[in-house]
N, C-alpha and C positions, 0 to 999 in steps of 0.2 A: 504494500500500500504506500502510495506516495504521500509524503508529509505535506507537500505544498498543496495537495488537493483536499478540499474540505471534506469532512466525514459525511456531511449531509448529502453529498452527491451520490454516495454509495447506497444510501437508504432512500431510494426514490419512493414517491408516493404511489400514485395509480399508474399502472402500466397495462399494456394490452395482454400481458401474461397473467395479470391478477393483482390483488392487493398485497402489499408487504413483500413483494419479490424484489431482490436486489438487482439492479441493472448496472453493469460495468461499462456501459457505452454511453458517450455523450451525443451520439448521432440521433437526431430526431426521427421518430417513427413515421414512415410515410403514411399520408392520409389515405391514399388509394394504392394499396400494395398490389403488385403484379401477381396474377394467378397463373401458375404454370398449367398448360393444357394437359389433361389426363390422357392416358392411352385410349380410353373410350372416345374422347372427343377427337383425337387424331384419326381413329378408324372411321368415325362418322364423316369427317371432312373428306377422307380419301374415297369413301363410298359414294359421296354425293355426286350427282350428275355434273359433268363439266358445263360451265356456263360460257356465254359469249365473252370474248375479250373486250376490255374497255378501250376507248380510243387511245389512251396513253400507251397501251401494250400491243396495239394492232400493228401489223406489218406496215412498212412505209409505202406511201402512194408515190406515183410518178412525179407529181409536183414537189413532194418533199425530197425525193432523190435528186431532182434538179437543183433544189436549194442547197442540199448538202454538197453537191459537186462544186459549188462556189467557195466552200470553206475548206475542203480537203482535196488532196491529190487523188488520182485514181487508185494508186496503191494503198493509200491510207483508207479510202472509203471501202475498198474491197476487204481489207483487214478488219474493219469495224463490222461489216456485214457478216463475215465469217464468225467473228466472236459472238455476235448476237444470236446467230443461228445455233450456236453450240449450247445456249442456255434456253431451257424450256420456258415458254411464256406463261404456262400455267403456274409456275412457281411464284410469279408476281401476284397472280390473282388469289392464290391460297394464303397469302400473308394476312395476319390479323392486323387490322388498322389500330393505331394508337388511340387510347381512351380519350374521350372528350371531357373537359372539365377538370383535368389534372393540374393543380396549381404549380407543381414542380416540373411540368413538361416544358421543354425548350421549343422555341419557335422554329421548327424545322421547315426547310424549303423543299417542297416536293420536286420542283423543277430546278435542278442545279444549273441549268443554262441561264437562269435569270440572275443577274448580279445584284446583290444587296448593297444599297448605297452606304450603309453604316459598317457592316462587317467585312465586306469585300473591298479589295483595292480597285481603283479605277482602271478601266480597260484602256491601255495605251497602245494596243496593237492597231496597225493601219486597217482601215475599213476595207472589206473585200470589194473588189470591182470585177466587172466582167472582162476587163482587159488583161487579166493575169494569164500568162502563157506558161506552159510546162514543156520541158524537153523530153527526150526519149526515156531518161532515167527517172522522171517524175519530179525534178527539181524546178523551182520557180525561176523563170527567165526574167531578169531585171528589165524594166522599161527602157533605161538608158544604158548605153555601153560604158563599161568602166574605162576611164581615160588611161592611156599608156604614155608615159613621159620618157622620151629617149633623148639623151644628150650625147652627141657624137664626140664632144670634146673630153668627156669624162667617162672612164670605164673602170668599174670596180675590179679590184684584184686582191689577192691575199697580202700584198705588200702595203696595203693602205694602213693597217694597224701599225706596222713598223714605221711608216712615214709619219703618222700622227705622233709617235713616240719621239722621233727626231725633231719634229716641229716644236713640241713642248719643251724638249731639252734645249733647243736653240733659244727659246724665250727665257729660260732660267739661267743658262750659262753664258749667253752672249756670243757663243761660237756659231759658225755657219754649219749647215747640215753636212757639207762635204768634210769639214774638219771633224764633226762628231762621228761620221761613218768610218774615218780613219783611226779612231781611238782604239787602243788595244785593251781588251777585257779578258779576264781569266777567272774561272770559278775555282775557289780555293777550298771551301768547306761546304759539304752537303750531307745532311743526315736527318733522320726523322725524330720528331719530338712528340710527346704525349701529354695531354692535359687531362687530369682526372677531375671530372665533374659529377654531379649527382645523376646525370643522365648516362654516365659511363665514361669511357676513355675516348678522347677526341685526338686522333692522330693527324699530324701535319708535317710538312717538309720544310726544313730550315736550310737556307742557302746564304753563303757569304762570298761576294765577288769583289774584285779589284779592277780598276780601270785607270788608264793613263795614256797620254799622247806621246810618251817617250822623250819628252823635252821639258821636264820639270813639273808637269801636272800629274797629280795622283789623287785617287779617291777610293774609298771602300763603301760598300753598300750591303745591306741585309734585306732578305726577303723571306716571307713565310706564307705558304698557301697549301691547299689540299693536294694539289698536283705538283710534281717536281718541276715540270716545264714552266708553270706559272711562277713558282718561287724563284727559279733562276732568272726569268725575265725581269721580275721585280727587283732582284738584287743587282742585276746589271744596270737597270735604269737608275737606281739610287746611287750606284757607284759613279756613273757618269755625271749625275747631277751634283754629287758631293766633291767633284774634283777641285783641288786647290793647289796653288803653287808650292813647291817644296824647294828650299834653298840647297844648292849644290856648289861645291868648290871646283872650279875649273870645269863645270858641267859634267863631272864624272864621279865625284865622291862627296863625303860629308865634310863640314867645317869642324874638324877635330873629333875627338872621341866623345861619345855621349853615353851616359848611364841613366837608365829609366827603370822604374818599378811600377808595375800596374797589377794590383791584386797580388796573386802568388807568382807572377812572372817577373823575373829579374833579367834584364837584357843590357848588354854592353855592345855598342856599335863602334868599330874602329875605322878610322880613315886610313887609306892605303895609297901607295905610290902608283903611278901609271903602269899598266900592264899586269897588275896584281890579279885582277878579276874579282868576281863575286863569290866568296866562299862562306856560305851560311846554309841555313835550312831551306827546304824547298819553298816554303811560304814567303820568306824574305826574298829569296831569289826571284820569284815571280813579281813581287812588288818592285824590286829594283829594275827589272826589265821594263815594266810599265812606266816607271818614273824616269828612266834614262840614266841610272846610276851604273857605272861600269867597274869601279874599283871599291871594294868594301868587304869587310868581314864582321861577323856578329857572333856573340856567344850568349846563349840562353841558358840560364840556370833555374833551378827549382822547377816550377810547373812549366810544361811545354804544351799546354792546350792550344790547338791550332787557332781557334777564334781569338783567344787572348794574345797569342803571339802576333797575329796580324795587327790588332789594335795597339799593342805596345810598340811595335815598330813604327806605326804611323805617329804615335806620340813622340818617339825618339827623333824622327825627322823634323817634326815641328818645334822641338825644344832645343834646337842647335843654337849655340852662342855665336852670333855673327860678329865680324870685326867692328862693324859700326856700333853695335851694342856695347862691346867691350870698351871701345874708345870713349863712348859717351859716358859710360859708368865710371871710368877712371879719370875723366877730365883731360884726356890727351887727344892729340890729333890722330886722324885715321892712318896717316902715313907712318907714324911711329909704331902703331899696333900692327900694321901689316908687315913691317920690316922685322919686328921681333917674333911674331907668332908664325908667320908664313914665309920667312926668308926673302921678303921683298918680291915675291912672284905673283902676288894677287893684284 
């Protein structure tokens, strides 16, 4: 027994079951309860002589069929006729009509083709006309031909998506499309990542790419998508967009040795003489080729995670100490700093 429900409801007064009987339902008793037909009544109805069909259930006349042909295609009309022939019309005549005077009865509409202005939505379909034409398959033929626009100057091709990418990059970077197409790009890292959510594990592809023009411009980009191709395209796009100038000594190496720590990666970049070459890991080697660095060596200690190694080397290139900065910080002339640190060759 529920505490929130008063005890008086459990002890109802007069019910149709009798006095003093407990009623555990709050549903009001129907004033006109339905009476199930007994087997005797059902046999009497079945034995009764068949009566004539009412106009609502009589077969369609020829004018009615002509009117239906304006609303349905020939295939639809034939399907409807076959469906109605499969149902015996005597079943409709044998149904017991709903009682009259029932206060709980709903206002049923016998003819469902009539639209109720309150309950039904307005009819927004175009009004049928006699000018509707049908093709051999039963489809409606439009009154006006669909216009076809043909432009001889423009032809769609699969390269349009790539062309849009270069146009967007030209707007962001200020480079021409021919210069952007000559940019060297390389995919360095690609692996799958998984995100655990309440709906399950969502698997995606991560890609890290590097791009450069081979003459002092270098950029890295990351991409993530459900497909590997989309992730690589996104990473290449961001790498080209993030390209920025990298300082180089004699357009071949770095300005002195650089030590950088990024997370668990500790890296030392050494400047080298001409002809030394690039002696380092494969990730730094590809970045040097894109940036145009020819003589360099690097040592990576502790963590050697590929993604962090690429980002750390980019930080090392941007954190070089230039001769102009050293001269300005020590209050000396640039010619003096150049002679002391670089032997007067810069």
